[in-house]
VEXTORZA-673406 format. One record per residue (C-alpha): residue number from 1; residue in three letters; x, y, z. Coordinates in pm, whole numbers, plus 50000, padded with zeros to 5 digits. Each point is the difference from the previous one (the first is absolute). Example, Ala and Ser with C-alpha at 12.3 -4.5 7.8 and 13.67 -1.06 7.14 Angstrom:
// residues 2
+------+------+-------+-------+-------+
! resi ! resn !    c1 !    c2 !    c3 !
+------+------+-------+-------+-------+
!    1 !  ALA ! 51230 ! 49550 ! 50780 !
!    2 !  SER ! 50137 ! 50344 ! 49934 !
+------+------+-------+-------+-------+
//
This chain:
// residues 309
+------+------+-------+-------+-------+
! resi ! resn !    c1 !    c2 !    c3 !
+------+------+-------+-------+-------+
!    1 !  MET ! 77671 ! 10876 ! 00764 !
!    2 !  TYR ! 50345 ! 49846 ! 50039 !
!    3 !  ASP ! 50149 ! 49664 ! 50096 !
!    4 !  ARG ! 50285 ! 50114 ! 50226 !
!    5 !  GLN ! 50242 ! 49705 ! 49984 !
!    6 !  ARG ! 50322 ! 50202 ! 50018 !
!    7 !  LEU ! 50119 ! 50316 ! 50165 !
!    8 !  ARG ! 50138 ! 50171 ! 49692 !
!    9 !  VAL ! 49674 ! 50055 ! 49814 !
!   10 !  ILE ! 49789 ! 50310 ! 49940 !
!   11 !  CYS ! 49744 ! 49931 ! 50275 !
!   12 !  TYR ! 50274 ! 49958 ! 50262 !
!   13 !  CYS ! 50153 ! 50334 ! 49899 !
!   14 !  ILE ! 49659 ! 50165 ! 50038 !
!   15 !  LEU ! 49945 ! 49835 ! 50340 !
!   16 !  ASP ! 50342 ! 50118 ! 50112 !
!   17 !  LEU ! 49914 ! 50358 ! 49899 !
!   18 !  ILE ! 49669 ! 49975 ! 50187 !
!   19 !  LYS ! 50184 ! 49880 ! 50312 !
!   20 !  GLN ! 50238 ! 50296 ! 49975 !
!   21 !  GLY ! 49710 ! 50243 ! 49961 !
!   22 !  GLU ! 50101 ! 50103 ! 49648 !
!   23 !  GLU ! 49687 ! 49853 ! 49842 !
!   24 !  THR ! 49642 ! 50063 ! 50122 !
!   25 !  GLY ! 49650 ! 49909 ! 49892 !
!   26 !  TRP ! 50071 ! 49629 ! 49954 !
!   27 !  LYS ! 49788 ! 49722 ! 50150 !
!   28 !  VAL ! 50208 ! 49685 ! 50050 !
!   29 !  LEU ! 49806 ! 49674 ! 49991 !
!   30 !  ARG ! 50203 ! 49685 ! 50077 !
!   31 !  LEU ! 49822 ! 49666 ! 49952 !
!   32 !  PRO ! 50224 ! 49723 ! 50134 !
!   33 !  MET ! 49925 ! 49637 ! 49928 !
!   34 !  GLU ! 49980 ! 49929 ! 50374 !
!   35 !  CYS ! 49849 ! 50264 ! 50228 !
!   36 !  ASP ! 50272 ! 50135 ! 50232 !
!   37 !  ALA ! 49836 ! 50309 ! 50153 !
!   38 !  TYR ! 49684 ! 50087 ! 50194 !
!   39 !  ASP ! 49924 ! 50291 ! 49764 !
!   40 !  ASP ! 49976 ! 49770 ! 49698 !
!   41 !  PRO ! 49816 ! 50186 ! 49718 !
!   42 !  LEU ! 49788 ! 49691 ! 49931 !
!   43 !  GLY ! 49901 ! 49959 ! 50364 !
!   44 !  ARG ! 50166 ! 49660 ! 50030 !
!   45 !  GLU ! 50112 ! 49832 ! 50320 !
!   46 !  LEU ! 50372 ! 49954 ! 50057 !
!   47 !  GLY ! 50128 ! 49704 ! 49799 !
!   48 !  ASP ! 49705 ! 49994 ! 49754 !
!   49 !  ARG ! 50090 ! 49942 ! 49634 !
!   50 !  ILE ! 49896 ! 50255 ! 49738 !
!   51 !  TRP ! 49804 ! 49752 ! 49784 !
!   52 !  PRO ! 49961 ! 49678 ! 50200 !
!   53 !  GLU ! 49781 ! 49837 ! 49735 !
!   54 !  TRP ! 50294 ! 50020 ! 49758 !
!   55 !  PHE ! 50317 ! 50022 ! 50210 !
!   56 !  THR ! 50020 ! 49692 ! 50222 !
!   57 !  GLU ! 50189 ! 49954 ! 50327 !
!   58 !  GLU ! 50237 ! 49770 ! 49812 !
!   59 !  GLN ! 50082 ! 50271 ! 49745 !
!   60 !  VAL ! 50078 ! 50243 ! 50281 !
!   61 !  ARG ! 50217 ! 49745 ! 50178 !
!   62 !  VAL ! 50199 ! 49923 ! 49684 !
!   63 !  ASN ! 50053 ! 50367 ! 49908 !
!   64 !  LYS ! 50121 ! 50083 ! 50351 !
!   65 !  ARG ! 50300 ! 49775 ! 49937 !
!   66 !  ASP ! 50152 ! 50277 ! 49789 !
!   67 !  THR ! 50005 ! 50292 ! 50243 !
!   68 !  GLN ! 50099 ! 50263 ! 49745 !
!   69 !  ARG ! 49731 ! 49894 ! 49753 !
!   70 !  TRP ! 49735 ! 49973 ! 50272 !
!   71 !  MET ! 50069 ! 50340 ! 50153 !
!   72 !  GLY ! 50028 ! 50178 ! 49666 !
!   73 !  MET ! 49752 ! 49835 ! 49764 !
!   74 !  TYR ! 49734 ! 49894 ! 50250 !
!   75 !  GLN ! 50028 ! 50228 ! 50305 !
!   76 !  GLN ! 50110 ! 50308 ! 49801 !
!   77 !  ILE ! 50288 ! 50074 ! 50238 !
!   78 !  PRO ! 50303 ! 49940 ! 49774 !
!   79 !  MET ! 50332 ! 49912 ! 50157 !
!   80 !  ASP ! 50306 ! 50220 ! 49956 !
!   81 !  GLU ! 50191 ! 49870 ! 49696 !
!   82 !  SER ! 50327 ! 50110 ! 50160 !
!   83 !  GLY ! 49963 ! 49711 ! 50242 !
!   84 !  VAL ! 49931 ! 50205 ! 50313 !
!   85 !  TRP ! 49733 ! 49814 ! 50197 !
!   86 !  VAL ! 49881 ! 50309 ! 50188 !
!   87 !  GLY ! 50136 ! 50328 ! 49864 !
!   88 !  PRO ! 50086 ! 50305 ! 50210 !
!   89 !  GLU ! 49694 ! 50183 ! 49862 !
!   90 !  ASN ! 49783 ! 49747 ! 50186 !
!   91 !  ILE ! 50179 ! 50026 ! 50335 !
!   92 !  GLN ! 49802 ! 50235 ! 50227 !
!   93 !  ILE ! 50139 ! 50094 ! 50341 !
!   94 !  VAL ! 49766 ! 50158 ! 50258 !
!   95 !  ASP ! 50052 ! 50157 ! 50342 !
!   96 !  THR ! 49653 ! 49934 ! 50141 !
!   97 !  LEU ! 49739 ! 49725 ! 49996 !
!   98 !  PRO ! 49619 ! 49997 ! 49974 !
!   99 !  ALA ! 49815 ! 49989 ! 50331 !
!  100 !  LYS ! 49841 ! 49662 ! 49931 !
!  101 !  LEU ! 50176 ! 49700 ! 49849 !
!  102 !  THR ! 49943 ! 49628 ! 49984 !
!  103 !  ILE ! 50343 ! 49866 ! 50091 !
!  104 !  VAL ! 50145 ! 49675 ! 49867 !
!  105 !  CYS ! 50348 ! 49853 ! 49978 !
!  106 !  GLY ! 50173 ! 49786 ! 49738 !
!  107 !  VAL ! 50269 ! 49767 ! 50135 !
!  108 !  ASP ! 50278 ! 49820 ! 49814 !
!  109 !  ILE ! 50174 ! 49744 ! 50221 !
!  110 !  ALA ! 50368 ! 49903 ! 49982 !
!  111 !  LEU ! 50162 ! 49751 ! 50235 !
!  112 !  THR ! 50358 ! 50122 ! 49957 !
!  113 !  VAL ! 50177 ! 50189 ! 50277 !
!  114 !  GLY ! 50271 ! 50257 ! 49930 !
!  115 !  GLY ! 50010 ! 49936 ! 49624 !
!  116 !  GLY ! 49800 ! 49905 ! 49691 !
!  117 !  ASP ! 49639 ! 50109 ! 49966 !
!  118 !  TYR ! 49813 ! 50239 ! 50227 !
!  119 !  THR ! 49680 ! 49958 ! 50198 !
!  120 !  VAL ! 49783 ! 50297 ! 49905 !
!  121 !  PHE ! 49683 ! 50151 ! 50148 !
!  122 !  VAL ! 49835 ! 50266 ! 49779 !
!  123 !  THR ! 49722 ! 50175 ! 50194 !
!  124 !  CYS ! 49748 ! 50190 ! 49789 !
!  125 !  GLY ! 49669 ! 50180 ! 50038 !
!  126 !  ILE ! 49709 ! 50045 ! 49759 !
!  127 !  ASP ! 49795 ! 50319 ! 50022 !
!  128 !  ASP ! 49636 ! 50061 ! 49911 !
!  129 !  LYS ! 50097 ! 50080 ! 49639 !
!  130 !  ARG ! 50182 ! 49666 ! 49965 !
!  131 !  ASN ! 50344 ! 50160 ! 49992 !
!  132 !  LEU ! 50285 ! 49797 ! 50147 !
!  133 !  TYR ! 50241 ! 50149 ! 50254 !
!  134 !  VAL ! 50327 ! 49835 ! 50105 !
!  135 !  LEU ! 50035 ! 50069 ! 50373 !
!  136 !  ASP ! 50299 ! 49793 ! 50105 !
!  137 !  VAL ! 50253 ! 49746 ! 49875 !
!  138 !  VAL ! 50190 ! 49760 ! 50226 !
!  139 !  ARG ! 50283 ! 49825 ! 49818 !
!  140 !  GLU ! 50241 ! 49784 ! 50196 !
!  141 !  GLN ! 50197 ! 49676 ! 49997 !
!  142 !  VAL ! 49891 ! 49837 ! 50324 !
!  143 !  ASP ! 49894 ! 49663 ! 50140 !
!  144 !  VAL ! 49639 ! 49882 ! 49994 !
!  145 !  ASP ! 49953 ! 50070 ! 50371 !
!  146 !  THR ! 50081 ! 50370 ! 49950 !
!  147 !  THR ! 49770 ! 50004 ! 49697 !
!  148 !  CYS ! 49711 ! 49876 ! 50215 !
!  149 !  GLU ! 50059 ! 50281 ! 50246 !
!  150 !  THR ! 49985 ! 50250 ! 49712 !
!  151 !  PHE ! 49645 ! 49881 ! 49927 !
!  152 !  PHE ! 49890 ! 50087 ! 50354 !
!  153 !  ARG ! 50182 ! 50334 ! 50000 !
!  154 !  LEU ! 49848 ! 50117 ! 49671 !
!  155 !  LEU ! 49655 ! 49876 ! 50100 !
!  156 !  GLU ! 50017 ! 50209 ! 50317 !
!  157 !  THR ! 50136 ! 50304 ! 49817 !
!  158 !  TYR ! 49765 ! 50010 ! 49700 !
!  159 !  ASP ! 49692 ! 49793 ! 50089 !
!  160 !  ILE ! 50048 ! 49794 ! 49682 !
!  161 !  THR ! 49691 ! 49841 ! 49844 !
!  162 !  TYR ! 50192 ! 49723 ! 49822 !
!  163 !  PHE ! 50353 ! 49876 ! 49952 !
!  164 !  TYR ! 50039 ! 49843 ! 49654 !
!  165 !  ILE ! 50262 ! 49729 ! 49938 !
!  166 !  ASP ! 50064 ! 49754 ! 49718 !
!  167 !  ASP ! 49932 ! 49633 ! 50064 !
!  168 !  ASP ! 50362 ! 49890 ! 49957 !
!  169 !  ASN ! 50237 ! 49786 ! 50207 !
!  170 !  SER ! 50133 ! 50294 ! 50203 !
!  171 !  SER ! 49653 ! 50113 ! 50105 !
!  172 !  LYS ! 49902 ! 49645 ! 50099 !
!  173 !  MET ! 50291 ! 49986 ! 50242 !
!  174 !  LEU ! 49914 ! 50344 ! 50135 !
!  175 !  LYS ! 49633 ! 49915 ! 50053 !
!  176 !  ARG ! 50081 ! 49716 ! 50239 !
!  177 !  LEU ! 50207 ! 50225 ! 50225 !
!  178 !  LEU ! 49757 ! 50292 ! 49969 !
!  179 !  ILE ! 49711 ! 49781 ! 50115 !
!  180 !  GLU ! 50192 ! 49903 ! 50313 !
!  181 !  LYS ! 50088 ! 50362 ! 50074 !
!  182 !  CYS ! 49638 ! 50107 ! 49954 !
!  183 !  LYS ! 49891 ! 49738 ! 50253 !
!  184 !  SER ! 50264 ! 50102 ! 50254 !
!  185 !  LYS ! 49927 ! 50374 ! 49961 !
!  186 !  GLY ! 49625 ! 49962 ! 49976 !
!  187 !  LYS ! 49998 ! 50209 ! 49683 !
!  188 !  ILE ! 49854 ! 49964 ! 49653 !
!  189 !  VAL ! 50191 ! 50072 ! 49678 !
!  190 !  PRO ! 49775 ! 50058 ! 49694 !
!  191 !  LEU ! 50199 ! 49790 ! 49755 !
!  192 !  HIS ! 49876 ! 49942 ! 49645 !
!  193 !  VAL ! 50197 ! 49735 ! 49810 !
!  194 !  MET ! 49992 ! 50038 ! 49622 !
!  195 !  PRO ! 50060 ! 49717 ! 49749 !
!  196 !  LEU ! 50275 ! 50050 ! 49742 !
!  197 !  LYS ! 49804 ! 49822 ! 49722 !
!  198 !  GLY ! 50321 ! 49939 ! 49804 !
!  199 !  GLN ! 50032 ! 50365 ! 49893 !
!  200 !  ASP ! 50341 ! 50165 ! 49972 !
!  201 !  LYS ! 50097 ! 50315 ! 50189 !
!  202 !  GLU ! 49930 ! 50244 ! 49717 !
!  203 !  ILE ! 49647 ! 49873 ! 49944 !
!  204 !  ARG ! 49924 ! 50010 ! 50372 !
!  205 !  ALA ! 50134 ! 50357 ! 50019 !
!  206 !  ALA ! 49817 ! 50130 ! 49691 !
!  207 !  PRO ! 49693 ! 50133 ! 50189 !
!  208 !  LEU ! 50226 ! 50206 ! 50227 !
!  209 !  ARG ! 50174 ! 50155 ! 49702 !
!  210 !  GLY ! 49660 ! 50092 ! 49859 !
!  211 !  TRP ! 49919 ! 50207 ! 50311 !
!  212 !  PHE ! 50332 ! 50184 ! 49965 !
!  213 !  MET ! 49930 ! 50074 ! 49633 !
!  214 !  GLN ! 49661 ! 50143 ! 50095 !
!  215 !  GLN ! 50166 ! 50233 ! 50253 !
!  216 !  ARG ! 49810 ! 49836 ! 50287 !
!  217 !  VAL ! 50298 ! 49905 ! 50219 !
!  218 !  PHE ! 50151 ! 50244 ! 50250 !
!  219 !  ILE ! 50310 ! 49937 ! 50211 !
!  220 !  LEU ! 50028 ! 50162 ! 50342 !
!  221 !  LYS ! 50323 ! 50197 ! 50026 !
!  222 !  ASN ! 50250 ! 49808 ! 50213 !
!  223 !  PRO ! 50373 ! 50009 ! 49916 !
!  224 !  GLU ! 50060 ! 49679 ! 50194 !
!  225 !  TRP ! 49836 ! 49780 ! 49737 !
!  226 !  ASN ! 49883 ! 50218 ! 49706 !
!  227 !  ASN ! 50315 ! 49973 ! 49789 !
!  228 !  ALA ! 50032 ! 49622 ! 50020 !
!  229 !  LEU ! 49633 ! 49949 ! 49913 !
!  230 !  ILE ! 50001 ! 50242 ! 49706 !
!  231 !  ALA ! 50323 ! 49855 ! 49859 !
!  232 !  GLU ! 49855 ! 49650 ! 50007 !
!  233 !  LEU ! 49673 ! 50113 ! 49840 !
!  234 !  MET ! 50190 ! 50165 ! 49714 !
!  235 !  ASP ! 50244 ! 49710 ! 49945 !
!  236 !  PHE ! 49755 ! 49710 ! 50035 !
!  237 !  PRO ! 50022 ! 49724 ! 49880 !
!  238 !  ALA ! 50374 ! 50041 ! 49936 !
!  239 !  ALA ! 50086 ! 50128 ! 50350 !
!  240 !  ASP ! 50237 ! 49803 ! 50224 !
!  241 !  HIS ! 49715 ! 49962 ! 50249 !
!  242 !  ASP ! 49625 ! 50000 ! 49936 !
!  243 !  ASP ! 49871 ! 49928 ! 50352 !
!  244 !  GLN ! 49831 ! 50341 ! 50037 !
!  245 !  VAL ! 49816 ! 49967 ! 49668 !
!  246 !  ASP ! 49897 ! 49644 ! 50094 !
!  247 !  ALA ! 49850 ! 50121 ! 50329 !
!  248 !  PHE ! 49845 ! 50309 ! 49840 !
!  249 !  SER ! 49845 ! 49801 ! 49714 !
!  250 !  LEU ! 49800 ! 49791 ! 50248 !
!  251 !  ILE ! 49801 ! 50313 ! 50080 !
!  252 !  GLY ! 49962 ! 50075 ! 49629 !
!  253 !  ARG ! 49853 ! 49654 ! 49944 !
!  254 !  GLN ! 49751 ! 50043 ! 50287 !
!  255 !  TYR ! 49919 ! 50364 ! 49924 !
!  256 !  SER ! 49644 ! 49937 ! 49880 !
!  257 !  SER ! 49905 ! 49813 ! 50319 !
!  258 !  ILE ! 50143 ! 50253 ! 50248 !
!  259 !  PRO ! 49707 ! 50197 ! 50149 !
!  260 !  THR ! 49974 ! 50375 ! 49958 !
!  261 !  PRO ! 50031 ! 50168 ! 50343 !
!  262 !  THR ! 49705 ! 50240 ! 49987 !
!  263 !  VAL ! 49757 ! 49824 ! 49769 !
!  264 !  GLU ! 49793 ! 49714 ! 50138 !
!  265 !  GLN ! 49827 ! 49812 ! 49722 !
!  266 !  PRO ! 49642 ! 49885 ! 50071 !
!  267 !  LEU ! 49938 ! 49628 ! 50025 !
!  268 !  GLU ! 49815 ! 49994 ! 49667 !
!  269 !  LYS ! 50305 ! 50136 ! 49815 !
!  270 !  SER ! 50231 ! 49758 ! 50176 !
!  271 !  LEU ! 49777 ! 49709 ! 49900 !
!  272 !  LYS ! 49983 ! 50129 ! 49643 !
!  273 !  PHE ! 50377 ! 49969 ! 49978 !
!  274 !  PHE ! 49980 ! 49628 ! 50076 !
!  275 !  LEU ! 49663 ! 49913 ! 49849 !
!  276 !  GLN ! 49886 ! 50123 ! 49661 !
!  277 !  GLU ! 49690 ! 49907 ! 49802 !
!  278 !  LYS ! 50044 ! 49848 ! 49657 !
!  279 !  ASP ! 49724 ! 49841 ! 49792 !
!  280 !  GLY ! 49771 ! 49993 ! 50302 !
!  281 !  GLN ! 50252 ! 49824 ! 50223 !
!  282 !  LEU ! 50224 ! 50127 ! 50277 !
!  283 !  MET ! 50365 ! 49937 ! 49919 !
!  284 !  THR ! 50313 ! 50074 ! 50198 !
!  285 !  SER ! 50227 ! 50272 ! 49861 !
!  286 !  VAL ! 50296 ! 49868 ! 50201 !
!  287 !  PRO ! 50207 ! 49713 ! 49852 !
!  288 !  LEU ! 49955 ! 49669 ! 50181 !
!  289 !  ASP ! 50375 ! 49978 ! 50057 !
!  290 !  THR ! 49988 ! 50328 ! 50193 !
!  291 !  LEU ! 49702 ! 49889 ! 50209 !
!  292 !  PHE ! 50171 ! 49668 ! 50075 !
!  293 !  GLU ! 50323 ! 50173 ! 50104 !
!  294 !  GLU ! 49811 ! 50239 ! 50229 !
!  295 !  ASN ! 49808 ! 49710 ! 50152 !
!  296 !  GLU ! 50327 ! 49819 ! 50065 !
!  297 !  GLN ! 50129 ! 50310 ! 50175 !
!  298 !  ARG ! 49689 ! 50017 ! 50218 !
!  299 !  SER ! 50003 ! 49631 ! 50089 !
!  300 !  GLY ! 50375 ! 49952 ! 50053 !
!  301 !  VAL ! 50232 ! 50073 ! 50291 !
!  302 !  LEU ! 50031 ! 50362 ! 49889 !
!  303 !  SER ! 49634 ! 50070 ! 50059 !
!  304 !  LEU ! 49976 ! 49981 ! 50376 !
!  305 !  THR ! 49819 ! 50334 ! 49985 !
!  306 !  ARG ! 49865 ! 50125 ! 49665 !
!  307 !  GLY ! 50300 ! 49888 ! 49801 !
!  308 !  ARG ! 50245 ! 50124 ! 50262 !
!  309 !  ILE ! 50262 ! 49829 ! 50205 !
+------+------+-------+-------+-------+
//
């Protein structure tokens, strides 16, 4: 048993040898504070705490403020002490994709044209083993009208289940124009607006980094955008631009709620996720803030059709 808070410890060296095939016969059991995989050894649902009677939601929230401490001490995925956010050993390039994927897209909006920040669309797919594949990256400095057209183009190309965007000032301006374009085109854009909740970029991106550290992210080979994406992933948060990581991290934050393409959960299991019995009473397992935010999405202007515009 080992508390793997840093990379340069005995257990990490053993794990590295196992990965390289130089050590065999080991059984690796990782027990993160917060469940982050469907094959959790304790059979937990995604997002469940390891000992909810002792570790409260408030404790988790406070410890997540220190990304390095949270990922190392509590999730047992220590960060690289050299300062590299995602190291080259965790960058996996592939030539082919699984046959079935649930496709989503993270979007970071910029209103500058010809300079400053970039508007970025990171299109990804999740396979039946919950691996994440990066299919396409659109990164450009364009006006909001052109950005709206990119939504329609990507939706037609990839049949995207959801576009994720942060609820910031740029997205609010975009939503107004996108609504008008949807009406004029007679089309629906599955837009999911996510609250920032006062968290900084590194905290919001921490779940994404965890998937890289677990070797569960694969990048489709494409010389047009591979190099820029990989460079930003390795240099974050000190890179000159972080728009790609911002867009990508939206998918990391929503990972647990993205449906698996080939596995349809029965109604009873779906209900169990939301309703759990405790002391003879049914209690919701979803925070009230989350339920309220989803209800606002369903009842607002963005929910003309099942949360879509």
